[in-house]
C-alpha positions in Angstrom: 15.1 -5.0 -17.7 13.2 -3.2 -20.5 15.3 -0.5 -22.1 13.4 2.5 -23.1 16.0 4.0 -25.4 19.2 2.5 -26.7 22.3 3.6 -24.8 20.4 4.7 -21.7 20.7 2.6 -18.6 18.3 2.6 -15.7 17.3 0.4 -12.9 13.6 0.5 -13.1 12.0 -2.8 -14.3 8.5 -3.6 -15.3 6.4 -6.3 -16.9 3.2 -6.1 -18.8 0.3 -8.6 -18.3 -2.4 -7.8 -20.8 -3.6 -4.3 -19.7 -1.8 -4.3 -16.4 1.8 -3.1 -15.9 3.7 -4.1 -12.7 6.7 -1.8 -12.2 9.6 -1.6 -9.7 11.1 1.8 -9.4 14.5 1.7 -7.7 16.5 3.8 -5.2 17.5 7.2 -6.4 14.9 7.3 -9.3 12.3 10.0 -9.5 8.8 8.5 -9.7 7.1 11.0 -12.1 10.0 10.6 -14.6 9.6 6.8 -14.5 5.8 7.0 -14.9 6.3 9.1 -18.0 9.0 6.7 -19.4 6.6 3.8 -19.0 3.7 5.6 -20.5 5.6 6.8 -23.6 7.3 3.4 -24.1 4.0 1.6 -23.9 2.0 4.2 -25.7 -0.4 4.6 -22.8 -3.2 7.1 -23.4 -5.4 6.4 -20.4 -4.6 4.5 -17.2 -4.9 4.6 -13.4 -2.0 4.1 -11.1 -1.5 2.8 -7.6 1.7 2.4 -5.7 3.5 2.2 -2.4 7.1 2.2 -1.3 9.6 4.5 0.4 11.0 8.0 -0.3 13.5 10.3 1.3 12.7 13.5 -0.7 9.3 14.5 -2.0 7.4 17.6 -2.9 3.6 17.8 -2.8 1.2 20.7 -3.4 -2.2 21.9 -2.3 -4.4 23.8 -4.7 -6.0 26.9 -3.2 -9.2 27.2 -5.1 -9.9 30.9 -4.3 -6.4 31.8 -5.6 -6.3 29.2 -8.4 -2.7 28.5 -7.3 -0.7 25.6 -6.0 1.4 25.8 -2.9 4.1 23.2 -2.4 5.8 21.6 0.6 9.1 19.6 0.4 9.8 16.9 2.9 13.2 15.1 3.4 13.9 12.2 5.7 12.7 8.6 6.0 9.1 8.3 4.7 6.9 5.3 3.7 4.7 6.0 0.7 1.3 4.9 2.2 -0.6 5.9 -1.0 0.2 7.0 -4.5 -2.8 7.2 -6.8 -3.7 9.0 -10.0 -4.2 8.9 -13.7 -2.2 8.8 -16.9 -3.9 10.5 -19.8 -3.3 13.2 -22.4 -3.6 16.9 -22.8 -3.5 18.2 -26.4 -2.8 14.6 -27.3 0.5 14.6 -25.3 1.4 12.7 -22.2 -0.1 14.0 -19.0 -0.4 12.6 -15.5 -2.2 13.6 -12.4 -0.8 11.9 -9.3 -1.4 12.4 -5.5 0.8 10.9 -2.9 0.8 10.6 0.9 3.8 9.5 3.0 4.2 8.8 6.6 7.2 9.5 8.9 8.6 7.5 11.8 6.1 9.0 14.2 3.1 8.1 12.0 2.5 11.6 10.7 1.3 11.6 7.1 1.9 14.4 4.6 0.5 14.5 1.2 -1.0 16.3 -1.8 -0.5 16.7 -5.5 2.8 15.1 -6.4 5.5 17.3 -7.9 8.5 15.1 -7.2 9.5 12.0 -5.3 12.8 10.3 -5.1 12.7 6.6 -4.2 14.8 5.7 -1.1 14.4 1.9 -1.2 11.8 0.8 -3.7 8.5 1.8 -5.2 6.0 -1.0 -6.3 3.6 0.3 -8.9 0.6 -1.1 -10.7 -0.6 0.7 -13.8 -4.1 -0.4 -15.1 -4.4 0.6 -18.7 -7.9 1.6 -19.7 -9.1 1.0 -23.3 -9.9 4.5 -24.5 -8.7 8.1 -24.2 -9.7 11.1 -22.2 -7.9 14.3 -23.0 -7.7 17.3 -20.7 -8.2 21.0 -21.2 -7.6 24.0 -19.0 -10.8 25.3 -17.3 -10.6 29.1 -16.6 -13.3 29.0 -14.0 -11.6 26.3 -11.9 -8.0 27.1 -12.8 -7.1 23.4 -13.5 -6.6 21.0 -16.4 -9.9 19.0 -16.3 -11.1 15.8 -18.1 -12.7 16.7 -21.5 -15.2 14.1 -22.6 
């Protein structure tokens, strides 16, 4: 286990191999919180993420472009994370991540969107590929979103 701060215990474990981090997020842990902990601990400024696993409580949103507003849906029950993908980067030089997730239920129905929250019900296996460089974000008035700024 790699402690992030002295005195704080957690179950998540990860290992770094050059520019790749392999992480295991455990039952009861919130995925976005753990991504942030890893990114800050490892000083990650730009990376892409892929993961799978299981969740029993997650909230995902859909951005309505005409309204420039997110609408969220919360799901509870037994779900398999069939895809979790996104980026770690910065906005105003501070941690920022943009993650999408889809999860399937026992009938094979899949729900997904922009990830707001996901609690792990069994495990989440994550690969973080660190990219050498930095791409900050800035709010775009016309679109209504925080976009890459090159």
